[in-house]
C-alpha positions as CSV (number, residue, x, y, z in Angstrom):
1,M,-5.1,-26.5,18.0
2,R,-3.2,-22.7,17.8
3,K,-0.3,-23.9,19.5
4,T,0.5,-27.1,18.0
5,L,0.0,-24.9,14.5
6,L,2.7,-22.7,15.3
7,L,4.9,-25.2,16.7
8,G,4.5,-26.8,13.3
9,I,5.6,-24.0,11.4
10,T,8.8,-23.0,13.7
11,L,10.1,-26.5,13.5
12,L,9.6,-26.5,9.9
13,T,11.7,-23.2,9.3
14,V,14.5,-24.9,10.8
15,A,13.9,-28.2,9.6
16,V,14.3,-26.2,6.4
17,I,17.6,-24.3,7.2
18,S,19.1,-27.3,9.0
19,A,18.6,-29.7,5.9
20,Q,22.4,-29.7,6.1
21,E,22.6,-31.4,9.1
22,S,23.2,-35.8,8.3
23,E,22.0,-36.4,12.1
24,F,18.9,-35.2,13.9
25,D,21.0,-35.5,16.7
26,S,23.5,-33.4,15.6
27,F,20.4,-30.9,15.0
28,I,19.1,-30.7,18.4
29,N,22.8,-30.4,20.1
30,Q,23.0,-27.4,17.5
31,F,20.0,-25.8,18.5
32,G,20.5,-22.3,20.5
33,V,17.5,-20.1,20.8
34,L,18.5,-16.3,21.2
35,S,17.1,-13.3,23.6
36,A,15.3,-10.7,22.3
37,D,18.4,-8.4,22.3
38,E,20.2,-10.6,19.9
39,A,17.2,-10.2,17.1
40,P,17.6,-9.7,13.8
41,I,17.7,-5.7,13.8
42,E,16.8,-4.5,10.2
43,D,16.4,-0.7,9.4
44,E,13.2,0.0,7.3
45,G,14.1,3.5,6.0
46,S,18.5,2.0,5.3
47,E,19.4,0.8,2.3
48,T,21.3,-2.0,3.8
49,E,20.4,-4.5,6.1
50,D,22.4,-5.3,9.9
51,Y,21.6,-8.9,11.3
52,R,23.4,-10.1,15.0
53,V,22.9,-13.6,14.8
54,G,25.0,-16.9,16.3
55,T,27.9,-16.1,19.0
56,E,30.3,-13.4,19.1
57,D,32.7,-14.7,17.3
58,D,30.5,-15.7,14.2
59,L,28.7,-11.8,12.9
60,T,29.3,-12.3,9.6
61,F,27.7,-14.0,6.3
62,G,28.8,-15.0,2.9
63,F,32.7,-14.9,2.1
64,A,33.5,-12.2,3.9
65,N,35.6,-14.1,6.4
66,G,37.3,-16.8,4.7
67,N,35.3,-19.9,5.2
68,A,32.9,-20.5,2.8
69,G,32.4,-23.8,3.0
70,A,31.9,-24.1,7.2
71,S,29.2,-25.1,8.5
72,A,27.9,-22.6,11.4
73,P,25.4,-23.9,14.3
74,L,21.9,-23.5,13.9
75,S,20.4,-19.9,15.3
76,V,16.9,-19.1,15.9
77,A,15.9,-15.7,16.8
78,I,12.0,-15.6,18.2
79,S,10.7,-12.0,18.7
80,G,7.6,-10.0,18.7
81,E,4.7,-8.0,20.4
82,A,1.3,-8.5,22.3
83,S,-0.4,-5.5,22.2
84,A,-4.2,-4.8,24.2
85,S,-5.9,-1.4,22.7
86,A,-9.3,-0.3,22.4
87,E,-10.6,2.4,20.5
88,V,-13.8,4.8,21.1
89,F,-15.2,7.0,17.6
90,L,-17.0,10.0,19.0
91,D,-20.3,9.3,16.8
92,E,-20.7,6.4,19.0
93,L,-21.2,8.8,21.9
94,A,-23.9,10.7,20.4
95,S,-26.8,8.8,21.6
96,T,-27.5,5.5,24.0
97,E,-28.3,3.1,21.2
98,K,-25.4,4.2,19.4
99,M,-23.5,3.6,22.4
100,K,-24.5,0.0,23.0
101,Q,-23.0,-1.1,19.2
102,I,-19.2,0.3,20.8
103,E,-16.9,-2.6,19.8
104,L,-13.7,-1.2,20.8
105,G,-11.5,-2.4,17.6
106,D,-9.0,-4.9,17.5
107,F,-8.7,-5.7,21.6
108,F,-5.9,-8.1,21.1
109,S,-3.3,-8.3,18.1
110,G,-0.2,-9.0,18.1
111,S,3.3,-10.3,16.2
112,L,5.8,-13.3,16.2
113,N,9.0,-13.1,14.3
114,F,11.4,-16.3,13.6
115,F,14.7,-15.7,12.2
116,A,16.9,-19.3,11.5
117,Q,19.9,-19.3,10.2
118,A,22.6,-22.7,10.2
119,S,25.0,-21.6,7.7
120,N,27.1,-18.5,7.0
121,N,25.5,-17.7,3.7
122,A,21.5,-18.6,3.7
123,E,19.0,-17.3,6.4
124,A,15.1,-17.6,6.9
125,V,12.8,-14.9,8.1
126,I,8.8,-15.9,9.2
127,N,6.9,-12.8,10.6
128,M,3.2,-13.8,11.5
129,K,0.7,-10.9,12.6
130,L,-2.0,-12.5,15.3
131,S,-5.8,-10.6,16.0
132,H,-8.0,-12.0,18.0
133,R,-10.5,-11.5,15.1
134,T,-10.7,-14.0,12.1
135,P,-8.1,-15.4,10.4
136,I,-6.3,-15.1,14.0
137,L,-2.8,-15.8,12.3
138,T,-1.6,-14.4,9.0
139,F,1.6,-13.9,7.8
140,D,3.5,-10.6,7.8
141,E,6.4,-11.5,5.7
142,A,8.3,-15.3,4.7
143,Y,11.1,-15.7,2.6
144,V,14.8,-17.0,2.6
145,R,17.9,-15.0,1.9
146,G,21.0,-16.8,0.6
147,Y,24.3,-14.8,0.2
148,F,26.7,-15.5,-2.8
149,G,30.0,-12.9,-2.2
150,P,28.4,-9.6,-2.9
151,L,25.1,-11.1,-4.3
152,S,22.4,-11.5,-2.1
153,V,19.3,-13.6,-3.6
154,E,15.9,-13.1,-1.5
155,A,12.6,-14.9,-2.4
156,G,9.1,-15.0,-0.9
157,L,6.9,-12.7,0.6
158,R,8.4,-9.5,1.4
159,K,8.0,-5.9,2.0
160,L,10.2,-3.6,0.3
161,T,11.3,0.1,0.6
162,W,12.2,2.0,-2.1
163,G,13.5,5.2,-2.7
164,K,14.2,7.6,0.7
165,A,11.4,9.7,1.7
166,D,10.8,9.0,5.4
167,S,6.7,9.0,4.5
168,L,5.6,7.0,1.4
169,G,7.4,8.7,-1.3
170,P,7.0,8.4,-5.5
171,L,9.5,5.8,-5.8
172,D,8.2,3.2,-3.2
173,V,5.9,1.3,-5.3
174,V,6.9,-2.5,-5.0
175,N,4.0,-3.1,-2.2
176,P,1.0,-1.9,-2.3
177,L,-0.6,-0.4,1.0
178,D,-3.5,-1.6,3.5
179,Y,-6.4,1.2,3.8
180,T,-9.2,-0.5,5.8
181,D,-8.7,1.6,8.4
182,L,-6.6,4.8,8.8
183,L,-6.1,4.5,12.4
184,D,-2.4,4.7,12.4
185,M,-0.7,6.4,10.1
186,T,3.0,6.7,11.2
187,S,4.2,3.5,10.0
188,V,4.1,2.6,6.6
189,L,5.9,-0.2,6.4
190,D,3.3,-2.0,9.1
191,R,0.6,-0.6,5.9
192,K,2.5,-2.4,3.3
193,I,1.0,-5.9,2.0
194,A,3.3,-8.3,1.6
195,V,3.9,-9.8,-2.1
196,P,5.2,-12.5,-3.6
197,M,8.4,-11.7,-5.1
198,I,12.3,-12.3,-6.2
199,H,15.1,-9.8,-4.8
200,L,18.5,-9.6,-5.7
201,S,20.8,-7.2,-4.3
202,Y,24.4,-6.6,-5.6
203,G,27.1,-4.8,-3.7
204,I,29.5,-3.0,-5.9
205,G,32.7,-1.2,-3.9
206,T,31.7,0.3,-0.4
207,Y,28.8,2.6,-1.6
208,S,27.2,1.5,-4.3
209,K,24.9,-1.2,-4.8
210,L,22.4,-2.5,-7.7
211,E,19.2,-3.8,-7.2
212,A,16.5,-6.0,-9.5
213,V,13.1,-7.3,-8.2
214,F,10.5,-9.6,-10.0
215,V,6.9,-9.7,-8.5
216,P,4.6,-12.7,-10.4
217,S,1.7,-11.4,-9.9
218,F,-0.3,-8.8,-8.6
219,T,-1.9,-7.2,-5.6
220,P,-4.1,-4.2,-5.2
221,Q,-4.5,-1.6,-2.4
222,R,-6.8,-3.0,0.0
223,F,-10.1,-1.1,1.2
224,A,-12.6,-1.4,3.3
225,Q,-16.0,-2.5,1.6
226,L,-19.0,-0.8,1.4
227,G,-20.9,-0.1,4.5
228,D,-17.8,-0.2,6.8
229,R,-16.6,3.5,8.4
230,W,-12.9,3.4,6.3
231,A,-14.9,2.9,3.0
232,P,-13.3,6.0,0.6
233,S,-16.3,7.8,-0.9
234,Q,-14.6,7.2,-4.1
235,L,-15.8,3.6,-3.6
236,T,-19.3,4.4,-2.5
237,S,-20.4,7.4,-4.9
238,T,-19.0,5.6,-8.0
239,P,-21.7,3.8,-9.5
240,S,-24.2,6.8,-8.6
241,A,-21.7,9.4,-10.4
242,I,-21.4,7.0,-14.1
243,K,-25.4,6.3,-13.3
244,A,-25.5,9.9,-13.6
245,G,-22.9,10.4,-16.2
246,A,-24.7,7.9,-18.7
247,T,-28.1,9.1,-18.1
248,A,-26.8,12.7,-19.4
249,Y,-25.4,10.8,-22.4
250,V,-28.4,9.4,-23.1
251,T,-30.0,12.7,-23.1
252,E,-27.1,14.7,-25.5
253,K,-27.7,11.4,-27.4
254,T,-31.3,11.6,-27.6
255,S,-31.9,14.7,-28.4
256,N,-30.9,15.1,-32.0
257,P,-33.5,15.7,-34.4
258,Q,-33.5,12.2,-35.7
259,F,-35.3,11.1,-32.6
260,E,-37.3,14.1,-32.4
261,N,-38.8,13.7,-35.4
262,D,-39.5,9.7,-34.7
263,P,-41.5,9.0,-31.8
264,I,-41.5,5.2,-32.3
265,L,-37.6,5.5,-31.9
266,A,-37.2,8.0,-29.0
267,G,-39.5,5.5,-27.1
268,V,-37.6,2.6,-28.3
269,F,-34.2,4.4,-26.8
270,S,-35.9,5.5,-23.6
271,D,-36.7,2.1,-22.4
272,M,-33.5,0.6,-23.2
273,E,-31.6,3.3,-21.3
274,K,-34.0,2.2,-18.0
275,M,-33.1,-0.4,-19.0
276,L,-29.2,-0.4,-19.4
277,L,-29.3,1.8,-16.1
278,A,-31.2,-0.6,-14.0
279,S,-28.8,-3.6,-15.3
280,M,-25.7,-1.5,-13.8
281,P,-24.2,-3.3,-10.7
282,S,-24.9,-1.4,-7.4
283,H,-20.8,-1.3,-7.1
284,P,-17.7,-1.9,-8.7
285,S,-15.9,-5.7,-8.6
286,Y,-12.1,-6.3,-9.2
287,K,-11.8,-8.8,-12.4
288,S,-8.9,-10.5,-11.1
289,P,-7.5,-13.1,-13.6
290,D,-8.7,-16.0,-14.2
291,T,-6.3,-18.2,-16.7
292,P,-2.4,-18.3,-16.5
293,V,-2.2,-16.1,-19.7
294,E,-4.1,-13.6,-18.0
295,W,-1.8,-13.9,-15.0
296,L,1.2,-13.5,-17.2
297,K,-0.1,-9.7,-17.7
298,Y,0.2,-8.8,-14.0
299,M,4.1,-9.5,-13.6
300,Q,6.0,-6.3,-12.1
301,A,9.8,-6.2,-12.2
302,G,12.0,-3.5,-11.0
303,L,15.8,-2.2,-11.3
304,R,17.6,0.2,-9.2
305,F,21.0,1.6,-8.5
306,T,22.0,3.7,-5.8
307,T,25.2,4.8,-4.9
308,T,27.2,8.1,-2.8
309,V,28.6,10.6,-4.2
310,K,30.4,12.9,-1.9
311,S,28.5,13.7,0.8
312,A,24.9,12.9,-1.0
313,D,23.5,9.6,-1.6
314,V,21.8,9.4,-5.0
315,G,19.6,6.6,-6.6
316,V,18.0,5.8,-9.7
317,Q,15.3,2.8,-10.9
318,G,13.4,1.7,-13.5
319,Y,9.8,-0.1,-12.7
320,F,6.9,-1.7,-14.5
321,G,4.1,-3.0,-13.5
322,R,0.3,-1.8,-12.6
323,L,-0.8,0.9,-10.4
324,P,-2.5,-0.4,-7.1
325,R,-5.1,2.4,-7.5
326,P,-7.9,1.4,-9.4
327,V,-9.9,3.0,-12.4
328,S,-13.2,2.4,-12.2
329,V,-14.8,1.1,-15.6
330,L,-18.0,1.2,-17.7
331,T,-18.4,-0.9,-20.5
332,G,-20.8,-2.2,-22.4
333,F,-22.7,1.5,-22.3
334,T,-21.5,3.4,-25.0
335,D,-21.8,1.0,-27.8
336,V,-24.9,0.8,-28.1
337,W,-25.6,4.0,-29.2
338,D,-22.0,4.7,-31.4
339,G,-23.3,1.1,-33.4
340,F,-26.7,2.0,-33.9
341,N,-28.3,2.0,-37.3
342,A,-32.1,3.2,-37.6
343,N,-32.3,1.9,-41.1
344,T,-30.7,-1.3,-40.1
345,F,-32.2,-2.0,-36.9
346,Y,-36.2,-1.3,-38.3
347,I,-35.6,-4.1,-41.1
348,L,-35.3,-6.5,-37.7
349,S,-37.6,-8.5,-36.1
350,E,-39.2,-8.2,-33.3
351,N,-36.9,-10.7,-31.1
352,E,-33.8,-9.3,-33.1
353,Q,-34.5,-6.0,-31.6
354,K,-35.0,-7.0,-28.1
355,Q,-31.6,-9.4,-28.4
356,Y,-30.0,-6.1,-30.1
357,F,-30.5,-4.4,-26.7
358,A,-29.8,-8.1,-24.7
359,D,-26.3,-8.4,-26.2
360,Y,-25.0,-4.9,-24.6
361,K,-24.5,-5.2,-20.7
362,P,-22.8,-2.8,-19.1
363,T,-20.7,-3.2,-16.2
364,V,-18.9,-1.4,-13.7
365,F,-15.8,-3.1,-12.8
366,F,-12.3,-1.8,-11.1
367,D,-9.7,-2.5,-12.8
368,Y,-5.4,-1.4,-12.8
369,N,-3.3,0.1,-15.4
370,Y,0.0,-0.8,-16.7
371,F,2.5,2.0,-16.0
372,A,6.3,2.2,-16.5
373,Q,8.4,4.8,-14.0
374,L,11.7,6.2,-14.3
375,G,12.5,7.5,-11.1
376,F,15.5,9.7,-9.0
377,D,16.0,10.2,-5.2
378,Y,18.6,12.3,-3.5
379,A,19.4,12.5,0.6
380,Q,22.2,14.9,1.9
381,E,22.8,16.7,4.8
382,L,22.0,20.4,4.3
383,L,22.6,23.6,6.9
384,G,21.9,20.9,9.4
385,F,18.6,19.7,7.8
386,N,18.4,16.0,6.7
387,T,16.8,16.6,2.9
388,R,15.5,13.9,0.8
389,A,14.0,14.3,-2.3
390,E,12.6,11.9,-5.1
391,L,10.9,12.7,-8.9
392,A,9.3,10.0,-10.6
393,V,7.6,10.1,-14.7
394,N,4.5,7.6,-14.6
395,L,3.8,6.5,-18.0
396,T,0.7,4.9,-18.9
397,K,-0.9,3.4,-21.8
398,D,-2.8,6.7,-22.4
399,L,-0.1,8.9,-23.9
400,K,-2.4,11.7,-25.5
401,G,-5.1,11.9,-22.2
402,D,-8.1,10.6,-23.9
403,D,-8.8,7.6,-22.9
404,G,-11.4,7.6,-20.6
405,E,-10.5,4.2,-19.4
406,V,-7.1,4.7,-18.4
407,Y,-5.1,7.1,-15.9
408,N,-3.1,9.7,-17.8
409,P,0.7,10.0,-17.4
410,F,1.9,11.7,-14.1
411,I,4.8,13.3,-12.6
412,G,5.3,12.7,-8.9
413,W,7.4,14.3,-6.7
414,S,8.3,14.8,-3.0
415,L,10.5,17.5,-0.8
416,G,11.2,16.5,3.1
417,F,13.7,16.5,5.8
418,D,14.1,16.2,9.5
419,R,15.9,18.0,11.9
420,D,16.1,18.5,15.8
421,I,14.7,21.9,16.6
422,A,16.9,23.5,19.6
423,V,17.0,26.6,21.5
424,K,20.8,27.6,23.2
425,D,21.5,23.6,23.4
426,V,17.9,22.8,25.1
427,L,16.5,20.1,22.5
428,L,12.4,21.3,22.0
429,F,11.0,18.7,19.7
430,N,12.2,16.8,16.8
431,V,10.8,17.8,13.4
432,N,9.9,15.7,10.5
433,L,8.1,17.5,7.1
434,Q,7.3,16.5,3.7
435,V,5.6,17.3,1.0
436,N,4.5,15.0,-1.7
437,E,2.8,15.8,-5.1
438,N,1.3,14.5,-8.2
439,V,1.2,16.2,-11.2
440,R,-1.5,14.6,-14.0
441,L,-0.6,15.5,-17.8
442,F,-2.7,15.8,-20.7
443,S,-5.5,17.3,-18.3
444,D,-7.2,19.6,-21.0
445,K,-8.2,16.0,-22.8
446,I,-10.4,14.7,-19.5
447,N,-13.7,14.3,-20.6
448,D,-16.6,16.0,-17.9
449,N,-18.7,13.1,-18.0
450,R,-17.9,10.2,-15.2
451,A,-19.2,7.9,-17.1
452,L,-16.8,8.3,-20.2
453,D,-13.8,8.7,-17.7
454,T,-12.9,7.4,-15.0
455,E,-11.1,11.1,-13.8
456,A,-13.5,13.4,-15.1
457,G,-14.0,15.5,-11.6
458,S,-10.7,15.3,-10.2
459,N,-8.0,17.7,-9.4
460,D,-4.8,18.4,-11.9
461,T,-2.8,17.7,-8.7
462,A,-2.8,16.5,-5.5
463,T,-0.5,18.0,-3.1
464,R,0.1,16.5,0.8
465,V,1.8,18.0,3.4
466,T,2.8,15.6,6.5
467,L,4.7,16.8,9.7
468,I,5.1,14.8,12.8
469,A,6.9,16.5,15.5
470,S,8.0,14.9,18.9
471,R,9.6,15.1,22.0
472,K,10.8,13.0,25.1
473,F,11.0,13.7,28.1
474,F,12.0,12.2,31.6
475,R,15.3,9.7,30.8
476,E,13.4,9.3,27.8
477,E,10.7,7.5,29.1
478,F,7.8,9.8,28.4
479,E,6.6,11.5,25.0
480,I,4.8,13.7,23.3
481,N,4.0,13.5,19.3
482,F,2.0,14.6,16.7
483,T,1.5,13.9,13.2
484,G,-1.0,16.1,10.9
485,L,-1.5,15.7,7.4
486,W,-2.8,18.5,4.7
487,G,-4.5,17.9,2.1
488,V,-3.9,21.2,-0.7
489,E,-6.1,21.0,-2.9
490,D,-9.4,19.6,-1.4
491,M,-8.2,22.1,2.1
492,D,-8.8,19.2,4.7
493,F,-6.9,18.0,7.9
494,Y,-6.4,14.8,9.2
495,V,-4.2,15.5,13.1
496,I,-3.2,12.5,15.8
497,P,-1.8,14.4,18.9
498,G,-0.3,11.3,21.0
499,L,1.2,10.4,24.4
500,V,3.6,7.6,24.9
501,W,4.8,6.3,28.0
502,A,7.5,3.5,27.6
503,K,9.3,1.8,31.1
504,E,11.7,-1.5,29.3
505,N,9.6,-3.8,27.2
506,L,6.2,-2.1,27.9
507,A,4.7,1.2,26.1
508,V,1.4,2.7,26.9
509,R,0.1,4.8,24.1
510,L,-2.9,7.1,24.0
511,N,-4.0,9.4,20.8
512,A,-6.7,10.8,19.3
513,G,-7.4,10.6,15.6
514,V,-9.3,14.0,14.6
515,F,-10.3,14.6,10.5
516,F,-11.6,18.5,9.2
517,G,-12.3,20.8,6.9
518,N,-13.6,20.0,3.0
519,S,-16.1,16.8,3.8
520,D,-16.1,16.0,0.3
521,G,-11.7,15.7,0.4
522,E,-9.9,12.0,0.7
523,L,-9.1,13.2,4.5
524,G,-12.1,15.3,5.0
525,Q,-14.5,12.4,3.9
526,Y,-14.3,10.6,7.6
527,H,-15.1,13.2,9.4
528,N,-17.9,11.2,11.1
529,N,-14.1,9.0,12.3
530,N,-12.9,10.9,15.0
531,F,-11.6,9.1,17.9
532,I,-9.9,8.2,20.7
533,R,-7.5,5.1,21.3
534,M,-5.3,3.6,23.8
535,V,-2.8,0.9,23.0
536,M,-0.7,-1.0,25.4
537,T,2.6,-3.2,24.2
538,Y,4.5,-5.5,25.3
539,T,7.6,-6.1,23.0
540,F,10.1,-9.6,23.7
């Protein structure tokens, strides 16, 4: 069944790309499969993409070769990888009972990548992920690309990289990220979630490019569910924090003389407090749009221009959409007190009084705020350092900073470099260092009560330092590497030392992950998730 499904998808892709052929026999005669060495090459960190397809005499697309109307033999490239992996969390070794529950993680995984081209100005890409878990086969990317002179158009499920930062920077906003686990932090592209989009790119001269992207729907960031070891504390602690804030709010409201001098009214509100708190859900949920009109509110779009000025690569972009990080909102709670009038309440019948409280149903749910971004980026080699910088101004609807259901506007910036470190021409290691920070505006307007403001208790800044260092030995077959993340405000850390042995198409990786520092920080909260992991990968 699985082979049949995979074969069907492949043939469907080939059939669409080769629709210009009138005879099936002609299609068969022109069918050619490329080897893995001739498979499409895409550099996720570059601003341009380069594909090698077809024969040695047919390596160009579009109208560059002057044969815009000429058809080309169908070329199909199939590539991918198969991995066997196992990880053990150290806390599972603490007792015999826990050792019985060891699952060794996602033991088999892999990918299948299909690239097809049957004309000089069109191609299709389908990348699929495989796993022994359910679902066994999922789309990673699937899109069609067309070339019209200097204009290229892509449509489908796509991962797009904007900005120049090596690690995730403030300008890379098109795709949300998958945080269901933190086992592999080295590849941002693998963590990205492909979304439906239309992407246009127009080359201007030799060194300039104008891009536009339209995302017709919204996809939030993906987190582990409650009960999973990777569920973030922001999710698990939200209900209790909001209930504590709600209780404090009720205490403040009922401590005024009006209630102290009226024991009946005080009793009514005491019962109402218990009822409201008991009716709050145990955890927040995501309210996805359920009508076409609501879906229209979640459309997103962006525009980006990049060019080269002397030896510097610079870019500017604008983007409008939704922040993929959720905001937890409490509704139907404060309205009970804000709209309460004792004189009006007392003239109601007993049933009407009960209905008054029944009309207020407090609910905690996740929402996603509008934001508009204006950003700039810069890259240049300076004194032997490959330097990159990004700056973004992110505006939300809370321009005064006093709306507890909306994130405050914030500024994001990133600065980083990479360089080979050597002594007397002997390479020691390659190092890549990057600093990211978000700075919240109007922080003095944040309410201290978590039930009234989603940002209550959070820092005004969020700073993350990422260090990646590596060194290869023995004709580059053996590598030692190190990845470190430091949450500055929380003083927590995540370090990932690793070893890699690679021989031709086979690679074996051994690495460990250790969390330490503040156990309440975004990284330190996973201090029980220290692990050892081994992965063997065959690439074809």
